[in-house]
Structures are given as structure tokens and as C-alpha cells.
N, C-alpha and C positions, 0 to 999 in steps of 0.2 A: 566432733564425732556424732554421727546420727544414731539414735536409739532404735532398736528393732521394735517396730510397732506393726499393727495390722493395718494394711492399706487396701483400698478398694478402687477398682477401675472398671467401668462399664457394668457395674452391679455385681462384679465377682471379686472375691478376696484374692489379692496378689500376695503370695507368700515369699519370704526370703528377701524382702526389700527394706533398705534403710535409706531414708531421704533426709538430707540436711535441712534444718528449719529454714535457712535462707533460700533454698531452692524449691521448697515445697509448693508454693503457689503456682509455679510454672510446670510442675510435674504432671498434671492431669489426674493425679490420684486424690482420693478422699481418705482422711484419717478415720479409723474406726474408734468411736467413743461410746461411752455409757453414761447415762444420767439416772440417778436414783433419787426419787422424791419421797421423802418420809412425810407421813401425815398421821394425825390422830383425831379421833372423834370426841367431842365434848357433848354435854347435854344440849347445847344450842347450835353448834356449828362444827365444821371440819377445819382443822388448822394445818397449815403447811409449814414445814421446817425449812427456813432459809439459812444458809451459812454466809457469814460475812468473810470474804476472802482477805487473807492477810495483806497488809500494806506492802510487804516485801515481794509479793507475787508479780511477775513480769506482765501477766495478762489480767486485766480487770481488777487491779488492787483496790481493796476497800469497798468493793461492790457486793451487794447481796446476790446470791446465786443459788444454783441447784444444791440440794441437801448433800449429795456426794456425787462426784463425777470423775472421769479420767479416761485416758487413752487405753485402747485394747492393745496389750503387748502381743508381740509375735507368738503364735501358737496358742493363744488364750481365746476362749469364747467370750461373747458378750456377757453371759451370765456369770462366768468365772471372774471377769473384770468387775462386775457389779458387786459381787461378794467381797472381793479384795478391797476395792475402793471404799465401800461402806465401813469396813473394819479399819482401814488406814486413816480415814478422815474423821470418823465419828466414834470409833471404838465399839461399833455395833457388829456383832457376829450374827450373820443371817444365813439360813440354809437356802440353796438355790430355789427350791420349790416354794419358798415363802414369798419370793418376789413375783409381782404381777406385771407381765408385759403390758405396757400401756400403748406404745406406738413406736414406730421406727420412722425417722425423718432425715432427709438430706438437707444439710445446713450449709449455707454459704456466707454467713454473717461475719465471721472472723477468719477462720481457716475452713477450708472445705472439709466437711465430715459427714459420716453416716452415723447418726446418734440413735442408739437403742435405749429407749426410755422405760424405766420400771417404776412402779409404785410399791411402797412398803408401809404397812400400818404398824404403828407402835402404840403403846398405852401410856398412861400417866407415869408409870414407873421408869420409863426410859430416861437416862441421863447420858448426854454425849460426853465422851472422853476425847478431848482435843489435844493431840500430841505431835502431829506431823509438821507443824509450822505453816501449813497451807491455810488453815482456818483460824480466824481471829476470834469469832464468837458465833453463836447461833441465835435465831429469833423465830419463835412460833408466831405465825401470822394467820388470823382468821381468813377463810377463803374469800369472803367479800372484800376485805382489805387487800388481799393479794391480787384479786381481780382488778381492783382500782389501780394498784401499783403498775400493772402490766399495760395500762392505757398510755402511760408516760414513764417508761422505765428509767430514763436518765434523771428525771426529777426526784425519783425515789431511790437513786443509787442501786437500781436493780439491773443486773446484767441483761443486755439485749440478746435475744436468740433468733430474731427474724423469722421469716417464712410462716407466719401464723402459729409458731410454736406454742406460745402461751394460750392461745384460744383452744388448741387441741388439748393441751394439758389440763386446763380448767374444766373443759367438758368432761374429761375422764375423771377428774377429782370430784366433780359434782355428782357422779354416778356411783361413788363408793359408799 
């Protein structure tokens, strides 16, 4: 049974569509997704929060990936999804106006998707609460180390996102 998610075709959201995972690639649609990257500033650098995906996940098990991410459910906006996924994956309750829109990108690396990417700054008092079974652990990574990881993602068990994704993300993070 296909889950009701937000899908896009020709740049427009297509409502009321459910597509089976096995048929998705041939459908011509793009999944609506959200990525939330948490960061914190220290005295000497900016650090990025990577989540290590649970070994039980069917996609990218055991890889380091986006702080919090997920599919946009049918009838949900990207910002609503960002708030929901950040709470579900990390136990962090954020207000929509606290999320900073970083960029929107069309991705074709794994499944075709339109990813809306947000940044969210936390301070040293933040502690993740991992309860959903999707995240095994988290890792705070200095921006320079993260940048080096993106040169050869597979070597560092970093999920690949293609299309110059990491270059755009790092540029945005270096400006915060």
C-alpha cells in the first residue's frame, strides 16, 4: 500500500496521489522531502550535527546523514514537515519561524526528490532524544572536518546526495 505523500511534477505539487515504491522511478514524479541541518557555534568553529542511520533502515543503513529529514506527507507544507521530523528524530521541538531556509534542490541520486533544506542553530545545552529507531547515534563534526568528508563521502560513511548538494550546504553553513 502506498503512503500518501507530497509529489511534484513539472515544478507543481500534485495532490491526492499515492505511488507504490516499486513504481515510483517510472512515474515521472518527484517526492517532496525536507532536510534540517543542525549546527552550533563554538569559540573556534561551527559544528554540524550528523545522525548515524540505524542499521535496520532499508536505505543508507549505518551511514552518517542529515541531522533530521523526511518525506512531506500529503497536505503538509515543507516547514510543517521540518518541525515534525526534527521532533520525531531528535526530540527537538522547534518553531517554524526558527528554521532558516537554506536552499531548495532537485535531487536524482537515490529517488527523485525536491528537497527543501533548512538550518537550525542550537547551543551547548541541546541534547538529542533518539527514540524512533531511525537514528543510531549522533556526531558533532567541525565544519572543516565535515567539508573534508564530503570530498569522498563513501570513505567516511557519509550519505551521498549528488548534484553539488554538499558544496551549496557548506557555503551556507560558512555564512552563519
